[in-house]
C-alpha positions in Angstrom: -77.6 -152.0 -161.2 -80.4 -154.1 -159.8 -79.9 -157.4 -158.2 -82.3 -159.0 -160.7 -81.3 -157.2 -163.9 -82.1 -159.1 -167.1 -84.2 -161.7 -165.3 -87.8 -162.6 -165.7 -89.9 -163.7 -162.7 -93.4 -165.2 -162.4 -95.1 -164.7 -159.0 -98.3 -166.4 -158.0 -100.6 -165.0 -155.3 -99.3 -161.6 -156.3 -102.5 -159.8 -155.4 -101.5 -159.2 -151.8 -99.2 -160.1 -148.9 -95.9 -161.7 -149.7 -96.7 -161.9 -153.5 -97.4 -158.2 -153.8 -94.4 -157.0 -151.8 -92.2 -159.4 -153.8 -93.5 -158.2 -157.2 -92.8 -154.6 -156.2 -89.3 -155.4 -154.8 -88.4 -157.5 -157.8 -89.4 -154.6 -160.2 -87.3 -152.2 -158.1 -84.3 -154.6 -158.6 -84.6 -154.6 -162.4 -86.6 -157.8 -162.9 -89.3 -158.2 -165.5 -92.3 -159.5 -163.5 -95.5 -161.4 -164.4 -97.9 -161.1 -161.5 -100.5 -163.9 -161.2 -103.6 -164.1 -159.1 -107.3 -165.2 -159.2 -108.3 -161.8 -157.9 -107.9 -159.6 -161.0 -108.6 -156.3 -159.1 -105.9 -157.1 -156.5 -103.5 -158.3 -159.1 -103.9 -155.2 -161.2 -103.4 -153.1 -158.1 -100.1 -154.8 -157.6 -99.0 -154.0 -161.1 -99.9 -150.4 -160.7 -97.7 -150.2 -157.6 -94.9 -152.0 -159.4 -95.1 -149.7 -162.3 -93.7 -146.9 -160.2 -90.4 -148.7 -160.6 -90.6 -150.5 -163.9 -92.7 -150.7 -167.1 -91.7 -154.4 -167.6 -94.5 -155.7 -165.4 -97.7 -157.5 -166.4 -100.6 -159.3 -164.9 -102.4 -162.5 -165.9 -105.3 -164.4 -164.3 -104.7 -168.0 -163.2 -106.1 -170.5 -160.7 -103.1 -172.5 -159.7 -105.2 -175.5 -158.9 -106.0 -175.8 -162.6 -103.5 -177.4 -165.0 -104.6 -175.3 -168.0 -104.3 -172.1 -166.1 -100.8 -173.0 -164.9 -99.7 -173.9 -168.4 -101.1 -170.7 -169.8 -99.4 -168.5 -167.2 -96.0 -169.9 -168.0 -96.7 -169.3 -171.7 -97.7 -165.8 -170.9 -94.4 -165.1 -169.2 -92.4 -166.4 -172.1 -94.6 -164.6 -174.7 -94.5 -161.3 -172.8 -90.8 -161.3 -171.7 -89.1 -163.9 -173.8 -87.9 -166.1 -171.0 -88.5 -167.3 -167.4 -85.7 -167.4 -164.8 -87.5 -167.1 -161.5 -90.7 -169.0 -160.5 -92.2 -168.0 -157.2 -95.0 -170.5 -156.3 -96.4 -168.4 -153.6 -100.2 -168.6 -153.9 -101.9 -170.3 -151.0 -105.0 -170.2 -148.7 -105.6 -170.6 -145.0 -109.2 -171.5 -144.6 -111.0 -170.4 -141.4 -112.7 -173.8 -141.1 -109.4 -175.6 -141.1 -109.0 -177.1 -137.7 -108.0 -180.4 -136.2 -108.7 -183.8 -137.9 -112.2 -184.0 -136.5 -113.2 -180.4 -137.4 -111.6 -180.2 -140.8 -114.0 -181.4 -143.5 -112.8 -183.4 -146.6 -113.9 -180.4 -148.7 -111.7 -178.0 -146.8 -108.8 -180.6 -146.9 -109.2 -181.0 -150.7 -109.5 -177.3 -151.4 -106.4 -176.5 -149.3 -104.3 -179.3 -150.9 -105.5 -178.3 -154.4 -104.2 -174.7 -154.0 -101.3 -175.0 -151.6 -99.7 -178.3 -152.8 -101.1 -179.2 -156.2 -100.7 -175.6 -157.2 -97.0 -175.7 -156.5 -96.7 -179.0 -158.4 -98.5 -177.6 -161.4 -96.4 -174.4 -161.3 -93.2 -176.6 -161.4 -94.6 -179.0 -164.0 -94.9 -176.2 -166.6 -92.5 -173.6 -165.1 -89.3 -175.8 -164.7 -89.1 -176.6 -168.5 -89.4 -172.8 -169.2 -86.5 -172.1 -166.7 -84.5 -174.8 -168.4 -85.1 -173.2 -171.8 -83.7 -170.0 -170.4 -80.5 -171.6 -169.2 -81.4 -172.1 -165.6 -82.7 -170.1 -162.6 -84.4 -170.3 -159.3 -87.7 -171.9 -158.1 -89.0 -170.6 -154.8 -92.0 -172.4 -153.1 -93.7 -170.8 -150.2 -94.0 -173.2 -147.3 -94.4 -172.2 -143.6 -92.8 -172.6 -140.2 -95.8 -174.7 -139.2 -94.5 -177.5 -141.5 -91.4 -177.7 -139.3 -93.1 -177.6 -135.9 -96.9 -177.7 -136.0 -99.3 -174.8 -135.2 -100.4 -173.7 -131.8 -103.8 -172.9 -133.4 -104.8 -176.1 -135.2 -104.9 -175.9 -139.0 -104.3 -179.4 -140.1 -104.8 -179.2 -143.8 -102.6 -176.0 -144.1 -99.8 -177.5 -142.0 -99.9 -180.8 -144.0 -100.0 -179.0 -147.3 -96.9 -176.9 -146.4 -95.1 -180.0 -145.2 -95.7 -181.4 -148.7 -94.3 -178.3 -150.3 -91.0 -178.7 -148.3 -90.7 -182.4 -149.3 -91.5 -181.6 -152.9 -89.0 -178.7 -153.0 -86.2 -180.9 -151.6 -86.8 -183.5 -154.3 -87.0 -181.0 -157.1 -83.7 -179.5 -155.9 -82.0 -182.9 -156.3 -83.6 -183.7 -159.6 -82.7 -180.4 -161.3 -79.4 -179.4 -159.6 -77.3 -180.3 -162.6 -79.5 -178.3 -164.9 -78.6 -175.0 -163.2 -82.0 -174.9 -161.6 -82.2 -174.4 -157.8 -85.3 -175.0 -155.7 -85.8 -173.8 -152.2 -88.8 -173.7 -149.8 -89.3 -170.3 -148.1 -90.7 -170.9 -144.6 -92.2 -167.7 -143.2 -93.0 -167.3 -139.5 -96.3 -165.7 -138.5 -96.9 -162.6 -140.5 -99.1 -159.6 -140.1 -100.9 -160.3 -143.4 -104.6 -160.3 -144.1 -104.6 -164.1 -144.5 -103.2 -164.8 -141.0 -105.0 -162.0 -139.2 -108.3 -163.3 -140.7 -107.4 -166.8 -139.4 -106.3 -165.6 -136.0 -109.5 -163.6 -135.7 -109.5 -163.1 -131.9 -107.0 -161.4 -129.6 -106.7 -164.7 -127.8 -105.6 -166.5 -131.0 -103.2 -163.8 -131.9 -101.6 -163.8 -128.5 -101.3 -167.6 -128.5 -99.1 -167.3 -131.6 -97.3 -164.1 -130.5 -96.1 -165.5 -127.2 -93.9 -168.0 -129.0 -92.0 -165.5 -131.1 -88.8 -164.4 -129.4 -88.9 -161.1 -131.3 -92.3 -160.4 -129.9 -94.0 -159.3 -133.1 -95.5 -160.7 -136.3 -93.3 -160.5 -139.4 -94.0 -158.3 -142.4 -94.7 -159.4 -145.9 -91.9 -157.0 -147.0 -89.4 -159.0 -144.9 -90.4 -162.2 -146.7 -89.9 -160.4 -150.1 -86.4 -159.6 -149.1 -85.8 -163.3 -148.4 -87.3 -164.2 -151.8 -85.1 -161.6 -153.4 -82.0 -163.4 -152.0 -83.2 -166.8 -153.2 -84.0 -165.4 -156.6 -80.7 -163.7 -157.1 -77.3 -165.0 -158.1 -76.1 -164.2 -154.5 -77.7 -167.5 -153.4 -76.1 -169.5 -156.2 -75.1 -172.3 -153.8 -78.3 -172.4 -151.8 -80.4 -175.4 -153.0 -82.9 -177.8 -151.4 -83.2 -175.8 -148.2 -86.0 -174.9 -145.8 -85.2 -171.2 -145.8 -86.6 -170.2 -142.5 -87.5 -166.5 -141.9 -89.5 -166.6 -138.7 -88.3 -164.2 -136.0 -86.8 -167.2 -134.1 -90.1 -169.1 -133.5 -88.7 -172.5 -134.6 -85.8 -172.1 -132.2 -87.9 -171.2 -129.2 -88.5 -174.3 -127.1 -89.9 -172.4 -124.1 -92.3 -169.5 -123.9 -90.3 -166.2 -123.5 -91.0 -164.2 -120.3 
């Protein structure tokens, strides 16, 4: 028996990182999975990896910043698998030109907000009614530890967008609690993913982040997938409206470890 038997999940940003690891893990746990990305090559690679464990997996292209794409991805999940129980709004960007208020251009700000914040809103706009039609389920929105404490390496648009994700998740949790729909914000710490490693593109930047993590290492996308599995499963049936922090202790560390 899998922990997600008879459930259907839609995962955005499934072409790599947390999204890919979650799609594979959910498939292992008996879930029917619709993987979504803008990078079709990467998205289809994820599906091939997930097919080692399940044939009930599919891929669809969607740009989460576009309303029509978000509407069509939800329709695709219901048409392919007959329902939607788990919505993992995970797609996001961390632009290399995102810095402090003076450095960050309006274009980078708008792009980051469109994908990281508006994309979550649009996923929920079309996804929550589908979950309601299925009798309830779980919404998981990827936020970040930086929304709770600020980043050592400035990335203002990213940090602000993830703060918005937390606030929106909290309100959605309140609105839909009596409809058997839970909503939580997953807050990863610094991860050894391509997105963060490309942003922290020097050893100095990496060390500036690492020195604050009590465990002394970057987290793994697979560790975030395990957290998403808990939030998606019935094991977390009383977990709602939380900032679910999985960060190696960084948000608890008020001094730099020796």
